[in-house]
Backbone as ProteinMPNN parsed JSONL, in Angstrom:
{"seq_chain_A": "MATTMQFSLPEATAVLARTPATLNALLRGLPNTWVRGNEGVSKDGHSDQGKDTWSPFDIVGHLIGGELTDWMPRARIILEHGEARAFDSFDRFAQEKESQGKYIDQLLDEFARLRKENLAALQELNLQPEDLARRGKHPELGVVTLSELLATWAVHDLTHLHQLSRVMANQYRGAVGPWKAYLGVLHCNGHGG", "coords_chain_A": {"N_chain_A": [[39.886, 54.619, 67.478], [40.353, 53.56, 64.176], [40.392, 50.225, 62.932], [42.644, 48.348, 60.883], [42.512, 46.35, 57.929], [43.766, 43.033, 57.465], [46.047, 41.976, 54.924], [44.571, 40.627, 52.04], [44.597, 38.742, 49.225], [42.4, 38.136, 47.411], [40.61, 40.167, 48.213], [42.071, 42.491, 47.675], [42.423, 42.259, 44.902], [39.798, 42.506, 44.153], [39.309, 45.238, 44.452], [41.235, 46.241, 42.644], [40.279, 45.218, 40.224], [38.04, 46.76, 39.772], [38.799, 49.362, 39.268], [39.32, 50.218, 36.496], [36.658, 50.356, 35.409], [35.534, 52.227, 37.108], [37.051, 54.548, 36.547], [36.355, 54.79, 33.861], [33.584, 55.285, 34.05], [33.633, 57.77, 35.316], [35.066, 59.441, 33.545], [34.892, 58.972, 30.707], [33.806, 60.442, 27.743], [33.521, 62.97, 28.812], [33.754, 66.579, 28.632], [36.794, 68.229, 27.556], [37.518, 70.209, 29.388], [37.015, 69.145, 31.886], [38.556, 66.812, 31.82], [41.179, 67.568, 31.202], [41.748, 69.606, 32.94], [43.584, 70.791, 35.741], [44.543, 71.1, 39.22], [45.798, 73.486, 39.609], [45.734, 75.998, 41.346], [46.407, 78.973, 42.879], [47.071, 80.131, 46.274], [45.748, 82.557, 46.55], [43.605, 82.202, 44.958], [43.868, 82.579, 42.253], [44.327, 81.302, 38.972], [46.81, 78.917, 38.324], [47.466, 77.108, 36.4], [48.871, 73.997, 35.557], [51.182, 73.919, 37.103], [53.033, 71.756, 38.692], [50.857, 69.988, 39.103], [48.387, 67.466, 38.451], [46.176, 66.468, 35.85], [43.005, 64.72, 35.335], [43.49, 63.262, 32.97], [46.302, 63.036, 33.054], [46.536, 61.474, 35.348], [45.352, 59.016, 34.619], [47.165, 58.305, 32.63], [49.447, 57.981, 34.229], [48.656, 55.77, 35.776], [48.601, 53.846, 33.779], [51.338, 53.696, 33.231], [52.192, 52.48, 35.609], [51.018, 49.959, 35.322], [52.51, 48.967, 33.238], [55.226, 49.034, 34.069], [55.568, 48.777, 36.838], [53.906, 47.256, 39.007], [53.346, 44.355, 38.345], [55.853, 43.712, 37.068], [57.57, 44.165, 39.262], [56.568, 42.336, 41.113], [57.27, 39.972, 39.851], [60.058, 40.206, 39.955], [60.494, 39.952, 42.712], [59.617, 37.296, 43.07], [61.384, 35.894, 41.418], [63.983, 36.76, 42.037], [64.166, 37.66, 44.646], [65.605, 39.449, 47.333], [67.985, 39.875, 46.091], [68.067, 41.307, 43.752], [67.409, 44.606, 43.182], [64.397, 46.489, 42.648], [63.642, 47.987, 39.48], [63.844, 51.496, 38.994], [60.93, 53.562, 39.199], [59.388, 55.638, 36.943], [57.619, 58.235, 37.786], [56.558, 60.225, 36.243], [56.362, 59.511, 33.607], [54.139, 59.525, 31.989], [53.881, 62.05, 30.902], [55.283, 62.116, 28.536], [54.536, 59.687, 27.294], [51.754, 59.807, 26.93], [51.251, 61.769, 25.115], [49.522, 63.214, 22.376], [47.363, 61.518, 22.522], [43.935, 60.603, 23.277], [41.544, 60.815, 25.952], [39.747, 58.631, 25.931], [41.237, 56.687, 24.577], [43.294, 56.273, 26.423], [41.824, 55.285, 28.594], [40.867, 52.879, 27.515], [43.303, 51.565, 27.033], [44.341, 51.37, 29.64], [42.367, 49.725, 30.842], [42.695, 47.354, 29.357], [45.386, 46.669, 29.944], [45.234, 46.364, 32.749], [43.451, 44.22, 32.967], [44.985, 42.204, 31.745], [47.166, 42.137, 33.531], [45.942, 41.373, 35.942], [45.074, 38.834, 35.222], [47.562, 37.621, 34.804], [48.563, 37.79, 37.397], [46.791, 36.091, 38.739], [47.482, 33.69, 37.49], [49.904, 33.175, 38.675], [49.281, 31.823, 40.957], [49.559, 32.356, 43.752], [50.724, 31.52, 46.978], [50.379, 31.562, 50.611], [53.038, 31.559, 51.618], [54.409, 32.639, 49.469], [53.517, 35.267, 49.452], [54.835, 36.295, 51.602], [57.376, 36.544, 50.707], [60.387, 38.377, 50.048], [61.525, 41.46, 48.62], [63.539, 44.066, 47.115], [63.2, 47.421, 47.332], [64.255, 50.343, 45.575], [64.396, 52.721, 47.078], [62.973, 52.389, 49.488], [63.894, 50.093, 50.646], [63.824, 46.788, 52.039], [60.949, 44.982, 51.168], [57.808, 43.217, 51.228], [56.081, 40.818, 49.148], [53.333, 40.806, 49.654], [53.037, 43.373, 50.717], [53.682, 44.922, 48.475], [51.539, 44.225, 46.756], [49.341, 45.055, 48.269], [49.894, 47.757, 48.284], [49.519, 48.352, 45.595], [46.711, 48.23, 45.335], [45.971, 50.287, 47.146], [47.269, 52.402, 45.97], [45.744, 52.724, 43.626], [43.354, 53.623, 44.858], [44.283, 55.961, 46.023], [44.786, 57.526, 43.764], [42.234, 57.663, 42.666], [40.995, 59.174, 44.61], [42.547, 61.5, 44.359], [41.847, 62.194, 41.728], [39.111, 62.823, 42.041], [39.357, 65.035, 43.704], [40.81, 66.821, 42.048], [38.968, 67.191, 39.972], [36.823, 68.332, 41.396], [37.981, 70.736, 42.136], [37.827, 72.217, 39.827], [35.485, 73.589, 39.958], [35.863, 75.213, 42.101], [35.692, 78.05, 42.5], [33.103, 78.436, 41.618], [31.253, 77.417, 43.414], [30.735, 79.17, 45.393], [29.84, 80.329, 48.656], [29.396, 77.773, 49.643], [31.709, 76.414, 49.602], [32.868, 76.232, 52.092], [31.685, 73.997, 53.204], [32.505, 71.859, 51.707], [34.557, 69.44, 51.865], [36.352, 68.236, 50.076], [37.457, 70.323, 48.693], [39.254, 71.349, 50.408], [41.181, 69.563, 50.851], [44.478, 68.307, 50.927], [45.737, 66.127, 49.709], [47.503, 63.508, 47.929], [49.506, 64.821, 45.462], [50.44, 64.246, 42.922]], "CA_chain_A": [[40.806, 54.46, 66.388], [39.907, 52.557, 63.221], [41.275, 49.087, 62.734], [42.938, 48.105, 59.481], [42.344, 44.972, 57.481], [44.935, 42.265, 57.071], [46.07, 41.826, 53.481], [43.914, 39.477, 51.431], [44.738, 38.863, 47.778], [41.098, 38.277, 46.745], [40.025, 41.475, 48.514], [42.845, 43.501, 46.949], [42.118, 42.176, 43.474], [38.429, 43.015, 43.957], [39.459, 46.68, 44.243], [41.994, 46.449, 41.415], [39.444, 44.891, 39.064], [36.999, 47.769, 39.598], [39.343, 50.679, 38.942], [39.063, 50.653, 35.117], [35.257, 50.731, 35.219], [35.317, 53.464, 37.861], [37.615, 55.63, 35.737], [35.535, 54.89, 32.663], [32.32, 55.932, 34.41], [33.884, 59.164, 35.671], [35.774, 60.27, 32.57], [34.6, 58.777, 29.278], [32.824, 61.339, 27.146], [33.488, 64.295, 29.432], [34.474, 67.631, 27.91], [38.2, 68.378, 27.908], [37.709, 71.072, 30.557], [37.054, 68.253, 33.045], [39.588, 65.794, 31.653], [42.517, 68.159, 31.112], [41.947, 70.594, 33.99], [44.293, 70.329, 36.936], [44.162, 71.903, 40.382], [46.793, 74.538, 39.757], [45.122, 77.234, 41.833], [47.244, 79.538, 43.932], [46.375, 80.405, 47.531], [44.866, 83.718, 46.414], [42.492, 81.826, 44.105], [44.169, 82.778, 40.843], [44.744, 80.094, 38.272], [48.228, 78.669, 38.11], [47.336, 75.813, 35.735], [50.034, 73.297, 35.064], [52.337, 73.961, 37.993], [53.163, 70.603, 39.594], [49.589, 69.318, 39.382], [47.978, 66.528, 37.413], [44.788, 66.42, 35.399], [42.544, 63.336, 35.227], [44.216, 62.671, 31.85], [47.629, 62.673, 33.562], [46.387, 60.399, 36.335], [45.149, 57.76, 33.884], [48.462, 57.997, 32.027], [50.318, 57.484, 35.302], [48.219, 54.419, 36.112], [49.085, 52.991, 32.686], [52.763, 53.482, 33.485], [52.306, 51.49, 36.671], [50.675, 48.641, 34.783], [53.583, 48.531, 32.346], [56.591, 48.95, 34.619], [55.675, 48.757, 38.292], [53.325, 46.227, 39.884], [53.674, 42.971, 37.983], [57.304, 43.513, 36.944], [58.183, 44.073, 40.592], [56.155, 41.056, 41.706], [58.111, 38.937, 39.231], [61.416, 40.343, 40.498], [60.48, 39.341, 44.049], [59.486, 35.846, 42.953], [62.519, 35.304, 40.712], [65.296, 37.175, 42.545], [64.142, 38.045, 46.049], [66.318, 40.689, 47.674], [69.257, 39.932, 45.366], [67.971, 42.32, 42.695], [66.498, 45.71, 43.512], [63.442, 46.877, 41.608], [63.978, 49.112, 38.622], [63.186, 52.744, 39.419], [59.668, 53.838, 38.524], [59.279, 57.027, 36.496], [56.275, 58.711, 38.135], [56.125, 61.256, 35.297], [56.497, 58.986, 32.241], [52.926, 59.826, 31.217], [54.016, 63.327, 30.21], [55.737, 61.789, 27.179], [53.834, 58.527, 26.743], [50.345, 60.103, 26.629], [51.149, 62.841, 24.13], [48.797, 62.915, 21.152], [46.284, 60.558, 22.749], [42.697, 61.089, 23.856], [41.214, 60.119, 27.209], [39.138, 57.331, 25.654], [42.337, 55.77, 24.256], [43.97, 55.93, 27.679], [40.925, 54.431, 29.383], [40.885, 51.546, 26.897], [44.624, 50.969, 27.261], [44.434, 51.007, 31.052], [41.494, 48.574, 31.093], [43.321, 46.174, 28.753], [46.576, 46.312, 30.724], [44.83, 45.876, 34.075], [42.889, 42.876, 32.783], [46.121, 41.309, 31.5], [47.957, 42.004, 34.759], [45.202, 40.58, 36.93], [45.129, 37.442, 34.757], [48.924, 37.146, 35.087], [48.661, 37.625, 38.847], [46.061, 34.868, 39.09], [48.25, 32.551, 36.988], [51.015, 32.899, 39.591], [48.77, 30.918, 41.98], [50.333, 32.707, 44.938], [50.416, 30.875, 48.252], [50.766, 32.439, 51.719], [54.495, 31.687, 51.733], [54.849, 33.547, 48.402], [53.196, 36.637, 49.854], [55.83, 36.715, 52.591], [58.692, 36.687, 50.075], [60.901, 39.742, 50.168], [62.259, 42.07, 47.524], [64.248, 45.272, 47.527], [62.806, 48.675, 46.695], [65.456, 51.17, 45.508], [64.39, 53.781, 48.091], [62.36, 51.964, 50.753], [64.573, 48.931, 51.199], [63.171, 45.488, 51.963], [59.485, 44.954, 51.175], [57.275, 41.886, 50.923], [55.149, 40.752, 48.022], [52.006, 41.236, 50.117], [53.069, 44.839, 50.819], [53.616, 45.44, 47.108], [50.19, 44.041, 46.227], [48.465, 45.951, 49.029], [50.186, 49.114, 47.806], [48.886, 48.472, 44.276], [45.299, 48.569, 45.561], [45.87, 51.601, 47.79], [47.698, 53.36, 44.941], [44.53, 53.004, 42.844], [42.432, 54.431, 45.654], [44.91, 57.276, 46.165], [44.594, 58.307, 42.544], [40.802, 57.954, 42.538], [40.794, 60.303, 45.518], [43.173, 62.647, 43.713], [41.035, 62.552, 40.572], [37.911, 63.498, 42.556], [39.771, 66.349, 44.208], [41.163, 67.647, 40.899], [37.734, 67.566, 39.276], [36.067, 69.253, 42.252], [38.644, 72.031, 42.121], [37.444, 72.974, 38.642], [34.357, 74.439, 40.363], [36.222, 75.848, 43.369], [35.128, 79.391, 42.564], [31.693, 78.437, 41.231], [30.371, 76.952, 44.492], [30.47, 80.281, 46.311], [30.066, 80.096, 50.08], [29.317, 76.35, 49.988], [33.085, 75.912, 49.698], [33.141, 75.944, 53.509], [31.135, 72.685, 53.549], [32.967, 70.855, 50.752], [35.875, 68.997, 52.323], [37.241, 67.904, 48.969], [38.127, 71.539, 48.272], [40.234, 71.696, 51.453], [42.068, 68.403, 50.975], [45.812, 68.465, 50.36], [46.294, 64.791, 49.536], [48.5, 63.187, 46.9], [49.501, 65.874, 44.453], [50.859, 63.866, 41.579]], "C_chain_A": [[40.337, 53.321, 65.487], [40.913, 51.418, 63.127], [41.503, 48.906, 61.24], [42.779, 46.63, 59.178], [43.707, 44.327, 57.285], [44.884, 42.098, 55.552], [45.391, 40.528, 53.067], [43.99, 39.672, 49.925], [43.381, 38.966, 47.08], [40.45, 39.65, 47.002], [40.762, 42.595, 47.782], [42.507, 43.463, 45.465], [40.689, 42.612, 43.181], [38.447, 44.522, 43.727], [40.13, 46.94, 42.898], [41.155, 46.199, 40.161], [38.408, 45.971, 38.774], [37.525, 49.131, 39.138], [39.094, 51.083, 37.49], [37.616, 51.1, 34.884], [34.922, 52.026, 35.954], [35.828, 54.66, 37.068], [36.779, 55.862, 34.486], [34.239, 55.637, 32.95], [32.517, 57.418, 34.71], [34.335, 60.017, 34.489], [35.348, 60.129, 31.114], [33.502, 59.73, 28.825], [32.736, 62.719, 27.774], [34.186, 65.32, 28.55], [35.91, 67.753, 28.429], [38.428, 69.272, 29.115], [37.749, 70.239, 31.835], [38.259, 67.329, 32.99], [40.994, 66.371, 31.713], [42.782, 69.213, 32.187], [42.704, 69.999, 35.156], [43.887, 71.227, 38.107], [45.173, 72.993, 40.663], [46.156, 75.861, 40.115], [45.979, 77.746, 42.982], [46.414, 79.851, 45.17], [45.442, 81.603, 47.442], [43.71, 83.45, 45.447], [42.736, 82.026, 42.622], [44.685, 81.484, 40.233], [46.25, 80.069, 38.086], [48.323, 77.305, 37.423], [48.686, 75.27, 35.306], [51.21, 73.229, 36.015], [52.283, 72.811, 38.998], [51.83, 69.983, 39.995], [49.231, 68.429, 38.2], [46.507, 66.702, 37.097], [44.314, 64.97, 35.465], [43.237, 62.58, 34.085], [45.596, 62.193, 32.306], [47.56, 61.493, 34.527], [46.2, 59.06, 35.638], [46.454, 57.35, 33.201], [49.447, 57.428, 33.031], [49.943, 56.056, 35.688], [48.635, 53.423, 35.031], [50.567, 52.683, 32.885], [52.999, 52.445, 34.563], [52.006, 50.081, 36.189], [51.814, 48.089, 33.935], [54.884, 48.228, 33.074], [56.686, 48.781, 36.13], [55.177, 47.451, 38.898], [53.725, 44.801, 39.52], [55.168, 42.778, 37.717], [57.997, 43.381, 38.294], [57.806, 42.774, 41.302], [57.022, 39.926, 41.148], [59.551, 39.006, 39.746], [61.493, 39.714, 41.885], [60.488, 37.818, 43.93], [60.713, 35.194, 42.329], [63.874, 35.602, 41.371], [65.322, 37.503, 44.036], [64.834, 39.377, 46.272], [67.612, 40.866, 46.882], [69.25, 40.983, 44.254], [66.96, 43.377, 43.122], [65.554, 45.965, 42.339], [64.062, 47.952, 40.733], [63.253, 50.339, 39.156], [61.934, 52.956, 38.586], [59.611, 55.324, 38.194], [57.842, 57.495, 36.708], [55.717, 59.719, 37.137], [56.225, 60.8, 33.844], [55.299, 59.346, 31.371], [53.032, 61.138, 30.448], [54.447, 63.107, 28.767], [54.841, 60.732, 26.542], [52.391, 58.826, 26.325], [50.164, 61.185, 25.569], [50.432, 62.356, 22.877], [47.656, 61.938, 21.307], [45.067, 61.273, 23.331], [42.375, 60.272, 25.099], [40.599, 58.748, 26.95], [40.192, 56.282, 25.296], [43.046, 55.326, 25.53], [43.111, 55.008, 28.529], [40.911, 53.007, 28.832], [42.202, 50.83, 27.159], [44.768, 50.52, 28.713], [43.594, 49.763, 31.348], [42.119, 47.284, 30.546], [44.52, 45.709, 29.581], [46.213, 45.756, 32.098], [44.27, 44.47, 33.973], [44.008, 41.858, 32.576], [46.93, 41.088, 32.779], [47.244, 41.189, 35.815], [45.154, 39.114, 36.523], [46.506, 36.847, 35.047], [49.119, 36.91, 36.578], [47.96, 36.342, 39.284], [46.842, 33.626, 38.654], [49.433, 32.203, 37.891], [50.607, 31.944, 40.704], [49.518, 31.108, 43.298], [49.792, 32.023, 46.187], [50.845, 31.803, 49.384], [52.28, 32.616, 51.855], [55.064, 32.589, 50.635], [54.633, 35.002, 48.81], [54.182, 37.183, 50.882], [57.215, 36.913, 51.978], [59.073, 38.152, 49.992], [61.644, 40.165, 48.902], [62.893, 43.347, 48.027], [63.824, 46.458, 46.672], [64.023, 49.598, 46.676], [65.526, 52.288, 46.542], [63.931, 53.297, 49.456], [63.064, 50.785, 51.408], [63.738, 47.675, 51.05], [61.652, 45.634, 52.108], [59.035, 43.53, 50.877], [56.334, 41.965, 49.725], [53.754, 41.193, 48.461], [51.951, 42.754, 50.271], [52.982, 45.488, 49.447], [52.19, 45.364, 46.574], [49.169, 44.895, 46.969], [48.653, 47.392, 48.558], [49.552, 49.352, 46.443], [47.423, 48.893, 44.441], [45.145, 49.966, 46.159], [46.323, 52.701, 46.833], [46.508, 53.72, 44.042], [43.606, 53.952, 43.604], [42.974, 55.844, 45.869], [44.64, 58.125, 44.927], [43.124, 58.541, 42.225], [40.426, 59.138, 43.424], [41.34, 61.586, 44.885], [42.321, 63.132, 42.542], [39.771, 63.297, 41.007], [38.236, 64.91, 43.027], [40.081, 67.305, 43.061], [39.902, 68.112, 40.18], [36.924, 68.553, 40.102], [36.668, 70.652, 42.216], [38.342, 72.848, 40.874], [36.295, 73.93, 38.958], [34.612, 75.13, 41.699], [35.579, 77.228, 43.509], [33.629, 79.429, 42.314], [30.755, 78.08, 42.383], [30.058, 78.044, 45.509], [30.716, 79.892, 47.759], [29.963, 78.629, 50.498], [30.702, 75.726, 50.09], [33.414, 75.512, 51.142], [32.685, 74.541, 53.907], [31.676, 71.546, 52.684], [34.408, 70.458, 51.053], [36.848, 68.701, 51.215], [38.019, 69.142, 48.498], [39.179, 72.009, 49.28], [41.297, 70.609, 51.638], [43.391, 68.683, 50.285], [46.49, 67.13, 50.136], [47.327, 64.693, 48.451], [48.407, 64.191, 45.765], [49.971, 65.434, 43.09], [51.954, 62.894, 41.534]], "O_chain_A": [[39.969, 52.25, 65.97], [42.122, 51.623, 63.23], [40.651, 49.268, 60.427], [42.898, 45.778, 60.058], [44.685, 45.007, 56.974], [43.803, 42.082, 54.963], [45.609, 39.474, 53.664], [43.494, 40.672, 49.406], [43.225, 39.827, 46.214], [39.82, 40.22, 46.112], [40.135, 43.547, 47.319], [42.326, 44.507, 44.838], [40.397, 43.047, 42.067], [37.689, 45.033, 42.902], [39.657, 47.756, 42.108], [41.309, 46.894, 39.157], [37.943, 46.086, 37.64], [36.75, 49.961, 38.663], [38.682, 52.22, 37.26], [37.382, 52.116, 34.23], [34.12, 52.827, 35.475], [35.131, 55.665, 36.93], [36.528, 57.005, 34.102], [33.84, 56.517, 32.187], [31.653, 58.234, 34.388], [34.015, 61.204, 34.437], [35.44, 61.095, 30.357], [32.431, 59.816, 29.426], [31.956, 63.555, 27.317], [35.103, 64.977, 27.805], [36.2, 67.427, 29.58], [39.433, 69.114, 29.808], [38.455, 70.6, 32.776], [38.911, 67.092, 34.007], [41.907, 65.722, 32.226], [43.916, 69.669, 32.336], [42.494, 68.842, 35.519], [42.966, 72.033, 37.973], [45.381, 73.38, 41.813], [46.051, 76.751, 39.271], [46.238, 77.023, 43.944], [45.184, 79.836, 45.113], [44.451, 81.671, 48.17], [42.927, 84.351, 45.147], [41.883, 81.67, 41.809], [45.373, 80.692, 40.876], [46.871, 81.073, 37.738], [49.136, 76.46, 37.798], [49.526, 75.99, 34.766], [52.171, 72.514, 35.729], [51.586, 72.879, 40.011], [51.691, 69.501, 41.119], [49.721, 68.625, 37.088], [45.701, 67.039, 37.965], [45.136, 64.069, 35.635], [43.536, 61.393, 34.219], [46.01, 61.079, 31.983], [48.428, 60.62, 34.516], [46.823, 58.071, 36.023], [46.806, 56.171, 33.197], [50.194, 56.5, 32.721], [50.823, 55.222, 35.902], [48.982, 52.282, 35.337], [50.996, 51.54, 32.726], [53.906, 51.621, 34.447], [52.661, 49.123, 36.598], [52.053, 46.882, 33.919], [55.574, 47.267, 32.734], [57.79, 48.653, 36.658], [55.995, 46.61, 39.272], [54.374, 44.117, 40.312], [55.713, 41.748, 38.115], [58.912, 42.571, 38.448], [58.625, 42.184, 42.007], [57.45, 39.037, 41.885], [60.187, 37.972, 39.949], [62.458, 39.015, 42.196], [61.264, 37.136, 44.6], [61.051, 34.061, 42.672], [64.802, 34.797, 41.278], [66.399, 37.611, 44.624], [64.668, 40.315, 45.493], [68.265, 41.903, 46.994], [70.303, 41.488, 43.864], [65.799, 43.069, 43.388], [65.885, 45.687, 41.187], [64.901, 48.731, 41.186], [62.161, 50.222, 39.712], [61.881, 52.579, 37.416], [59.77, 56.167, 39.077], [56.957, 57.189, 35.909], [54.528, 60.036, 37.179], [56.176, 61.632, 32.938], [55.428, 59.46, 30.152], [52.344, 61.32, 29.444], [54.019, 63.837, 27.874], [54.437, 60.867, 25.387], [51.861, 58.151, 25.442], [49.037, 61.481, 25.171], [50.682, 61.258, 22.379], [47.033, 61.561, 20.314], [45.164, 62.401, 23.814], [42.882, 59.163, 25.271], [40.896, 57.795, 27.671], [40.056, 55.117, 25.67], [43.359, 54.147, 25.697], [43.617, 54.054, 29.119], [40.941, 52.042, 29.596], [42.221, 49.639, 27.47], [45.258, 49.424, 28.984], [44.059, 48.849, 32.03], [42.073, 46.244, 31.204], [44.66, 44.524, 29.884], [46.818, 44.787, 32.558], [44.58, 43.617, 34.804], [43.984, 40.776, 33.163], [47.332, 39.962, 33.069], [47.874, 40.395, 36.514], [45.189, 38.236, 37.385], [46.608, 35.701, 35.484], [49.767, 35.942, 36.977], [48.486, 35.593, 40.108], [46.861, 32.623, 39.368], [49.913, 31.07, 37.878], [51.462, 31.321, 41.333], [50.038, 30.155, 43.881], [48.584, 31.957, 46.418], [51.603, 32.743, 49.146], [52.749, 33.708, 52.175], [56.091, 33.237, 50.842], [55.472, 35.861, 48.541], [54.341, 38.397, 51.013], [58.127, 37.394, 52.65], [58.226, 39.038, 49.881], [62.285, 39.364, 48.222], [62.802, 43.677, 49.21], [64.055, 46.496, 45.464], [64.762, 49.643, 47.659], [66.619, 52.761, 46.854], [64.449, 53.749, 50.478], [62.855, 50.51, 52.589], [63.027, 47.508, 50.059], [61.146, 46.297, 53.014], [59.8, 42.731, 50.336], [55.863, 43.037, 49.348], [53.064, 41.885, 47.712], [50.921, 43.363, 49.983], [52.288, 46.49, 49.273], [51.689, 46.333, 46.003], [48.23, 45.405, 46.358], [47.69, 48.15, 48.449], [49.09, 50.46, 46.169], [46.957, 49.807, 43.762], [44.288, 50.737, 45.729], [45.808, 53.818, 46.888], [46.295, 54.893, 43.735], [43.138, 54.952, 43.06], [42.21, 56.808, 45.893], [44.303, 59.304, 45.036], [42.795, 59.53, 41.571], [39.636, 59.996, 43.03], [40.674, 62.621, 44.88], [42.1, 64.333, 42.381], [39.406, 64.301, 40.395], [37.484, 65.853, 42.778], [39.667, 68.464, 43.088], [39.78, 69.283, 39.822], [36.389, 69.518, 39.556], [35.939, 71.643, 42.26], [38.577, 74.056, 40.861], [36.146, 74.961, 38.303], [33.672, 75.581, 42.354], [34.983, 77.529, 44.543], [32.953, 80.36, 42.754], [29.571, 78.413, 42.33], [29.211, 77.86, 46.384], [31.69, 79.202, 48.061], [30.397, 78.273, 51.593], [30.845, 74.62, 50.612], [34.156, 74.557, 51.371], [33.231, 73.955, 54.842], [31.335, 70.385, 52.913], [35.352, 71.069, 50.554], [38.052, 68.891, 51.383], [39.12, 69.013, 47.964], [39.909, 72.965, 49.018], [42.191, 70.731, 52.475], [43.42, 69.233, 49.184], [47.696, 67.006, 50.35], [47.958, 65.687, 48.092], [47.341, 64.381, 45.18], [49.896, 66.229, 42.153], [52.388, 62.502, 40.451]]}, "name": "protein", "num_of_chains": 1, "seq": "MATTMQFSLPEATAVLARTPATLNALLRGLPNTWVRGNEGVSKDGHSDQGKDTWSPFDIVGHLIGGELTDWMPRARIILEHGEARAFDSFDRFAQEKESQGKYIDQLLDEFARLRKENLAALQELNLQPEDLARRGKHPELGVVTLSELLATWAVHDLTHLHQLSRVMANQYRGAVGPWKAYLGVLHCNGHGG"}
């Protein structure tokens, strides 16, 4: 059984700082068929585009939403109010409205700017070990700690990078022929959106 790491703020921020460049390398300049395609494929292999699935464009929009309303706002609520004030609910689908009329390059630039600002704000907090143990209240999960929130931020990035890879791979689901049997990404049922 694999062991897990203990939370470390420098290690978490090392992941968080790399996400914008990773997304940029994967998506900037790609044709819309890659950027806007989702994995809406029914079990019989027929396209069912758009049904409860996200495209890479949607994923970047969702990550922007998190930068605006989730991670740092919730960290501040923990530090300022503790468990006395629950977090505001997070709209996991806000990108459907907020990203309308934009291009992927605009979203990538916006995400990179927001992430840079949030990581600078996080560093300015000069968090100490006792701060990381402070508790807040999630509207669905109940009591959480600041270290759990920050660890989740990093794992959330990795979850959506995984999702993005899976969505993109599914664009060639039918094109790979019998090699599909060897391509685990085409059999993965991870985070759907």
